C-alpha positions as CSV (number, residue, x, y, z in Angstrom):
1,M,19.1,-2.6,33.2
2,T,20.3,-6.1,32.5
3,I,20.4,-7.6,29.0
4,E,17.5,-10.0,29.9
5,V,15.2,-7.2,30.9
6,F,16.2,-5.2,27.8
7,S,15.5,-8.3,25.7
8,K,12.0,-8.6,27.2
9,Y,11.2,-4.9,26.4
10,V,12.4,-5.4,22.8
11,S,10.2,-8.5,22.5
12,Y,7.1,-6.6,23.8
13,T,7.9,-3.7,21.5
14,A,8.2,-6.0,18.5
15,L,4.9,-7.7,19.5
16,F,3.2,-4.2,19.6
17,F,4.4,-3.4,16.1
18,A,3.2,-6.8,14.9
19,W,-0.2,-6.1,16.3
20,A,-0.2,-2.6,14.7
21,S,0.8,-4.1,11.4
22,F,-2.0,-6.6,11.5
23,S,-4.5,-3.9,12.5
24,C,-3.5,-1.7,9.6
25,L,-3.8,-4.7,7.2
26,V,-7.3,-5.5,8.5
27,F,-8.3,-1.8,8.2
28,S,-6.9,-1.7,4.6
29,F,-8.8,-4.9,3.7
30,I,-12.1,-3.5,5.1
31,Y,-11.6,-0.1,3.5
32,F,-10.9,-1.7,0.1
33,G,-14.0,-3.9,0.5
34,I,-16.1,-0.8,1.1
35,H,-14.7,1.0,-1.9
36,K,-14.2,-2.0,-4.3
37,K,-17.0,-0.8,-6.6
38,K,-15.3,2.6,-7.1
39,Y,-12.0,0.7,-7.8
40,E,-13.6,-1.4,-10.4
41,I,-15.2,1.6,-12.0
42,L,-11.8,3.2,-12.3
43,L,-10.4,0.1,-13.9
44,D,-13.3,-0.1,-16.4
45,E,-12.9,3.5,-17.3
46,Y,-9.2,3.1,-18.0
47,R,-9.8,0.0,-20.1
48,K,-12.4,1.9,-22.1
49,T,-9.7,4.3,-23.3
50,G,-8.2,1.5,-25.4
51,I,-4.7,2.0,-24.1
52,P,-3.5,-1.1,-22.4
53,L,-2.3,-1.0,-18.8
54,P,1.5,-1.1,-18.5
55,G,2.8,-4.6,-17.7
56,P,3.2,-4.5,-13.9
57,Y,-0.1,-2.6,-13.5
58,N,-1.9,-5.1,-15.8
59,F,-0.7,-7.9,-13.5
60,H,-1.8,-6.0,-10.3
61,S,-5.2,-5.2,-11.8
62,M,-6.0,-8.9,-11.8
63,M,-5.0,-9.5,-8.2
64,G,-7.9,-7.9,-6.4
65,F,-7.1,-6.6,-2.9
66,W,-3.4,-7.8,-3.0
67,G,-2.8,-5.7,-6.2
68,A,-4.9,-2.8,-5.2
69,Y,-2.2,-0.6,-3.7
70,P,-0.1,-0.4,-6.9
71,M,-3.2,0.3,-8.9
72,V,-4.3,3.0,-6.5
73,Y,-0.9,4.5,-6.9
74,F,-1.3,4.3,-10.7
75,F,-4.7,6.0,-10.6
76,R,-3.6,8.6,-8.1
77,C,-0.7,9.5,-10.4
78,L,-3.1,9.9,-13.2
79,T,-5.4,12.2,-11.1
80,I,-2.5,14.5,-10.4
81,G,-1.2,14.5,-13.9
82,K,2.0,12.6,-13.2
83,K,3.3,9.6,-15.1
84,P,3.4,6.5,-12.8
85,R,6.6,4.7,-12.2
86,G,7.0,1.3,-13.8
87,C,5.6,2.2,-17.1
88,F,8.9,1.6,-18.9
89,G,8.3,4.0,-21.8
90,G,4.9,2.7,-22.6
91,K,2.0,4.9,-23.5
92,V,-0.3,5.9,-20.6
93,Y,-3.7,7.6,-20.7
94,S,-3.3,11.3,-20.4
95,G,-6.8,12.5,-21.0
96,D,-8.8,14.6,-18.5
97,Y,-11.1,11.9,-17.1
98,F,-8.8,11.1,-14.2
99,T,-7.9,14.7,-13.5
100,T,-11.6,15.6,-13.3
101,L,-12.7,12.8,-10.9
102,P,-15.3,13.8,-8.4
103,P,-13.9,14.7,-4.9
104,E,-15.3,11.6,-3.2
105,Q,-13.4,9.4,-5.7
106,K,-10.1,11.2,-5.2
107,R,-10.6,11.2,-1.4
108,W,-10.8,7.4,-1.1
109,L,-7.8,7.0,-3.4
110,N,-5.8,9.3,-1.2
111,I,-6.9,7.7,2.0
112,Y,-6.1,4.2,0.8
113,Y,-2.8,5.4,-0.6
114,Y,-1.6,7.0,2.7
115,V,-3.0,4.2,4.9
116,N,-0.8,1.8,3.0
117,I,2.2,4.0,3.3
118,I,1.6,4.4,7.0
119,F,1.1,0.6,7.2
120,T,4.7,0.0,6.1
121,I,6.1,1.9,9.2
122,P,5.0,-0.7,11.8
123,V,6.0,-3.5,9.5
124,L,9.5,-2.1,9.2
125,L,9.7,-1.4,13.0
126,Y,8.6,-5.0,13.7
127,F,11.4,-6.3,11.6
128,A,13.9,-3.9,13.2
129,F,13.0,-4.9,16.7
130,G,12.9,-8.5,15.7
131,G,16.4,-8.1,14.4
132,I,17.5,-6.4,17.6
133,K,16.0,-9.3,19.6
134,Y,17.9,-11.8,17.4
135,I,21.2,-10.0,17.9
136,I,20.6,-9.9,21.7
137,V,19.7,-13.6,21.8
138,V,22.4,-14.9,19.5
139,F,25.4,-12.6,20.2
140,L,24.8,-11.1,23.7
141,S,23.3,-13.9,25.7
């Protein structure tokens, strides 16, 4: 196999992962739109506790879809009784509201959480194959 043919295969593979990344982003956007009301209910319930959100999570709570993943991580940690990262020693709600969420509320949190983790795989592979293509074009051609 010549370097030109290999370079073409790398390009097509990178394009596939770019498409997969875009598809995951669209799915995540639609899925968040479907469950946005549940997300807002969780934010309201946390704010009713009177304990302020830790700094980074307060910022993300105001960003809508673009800040939803860190907030879902935050709420998911509360549902399993774990302290979220990024709290920097601040006080976090530790009551039982979040550990006793109904199963449908926990299910959408877990699905959104894992879809976004899986979403990072094609993004990383896209950049890896793009880097390989760059090396082939610049150094091997």
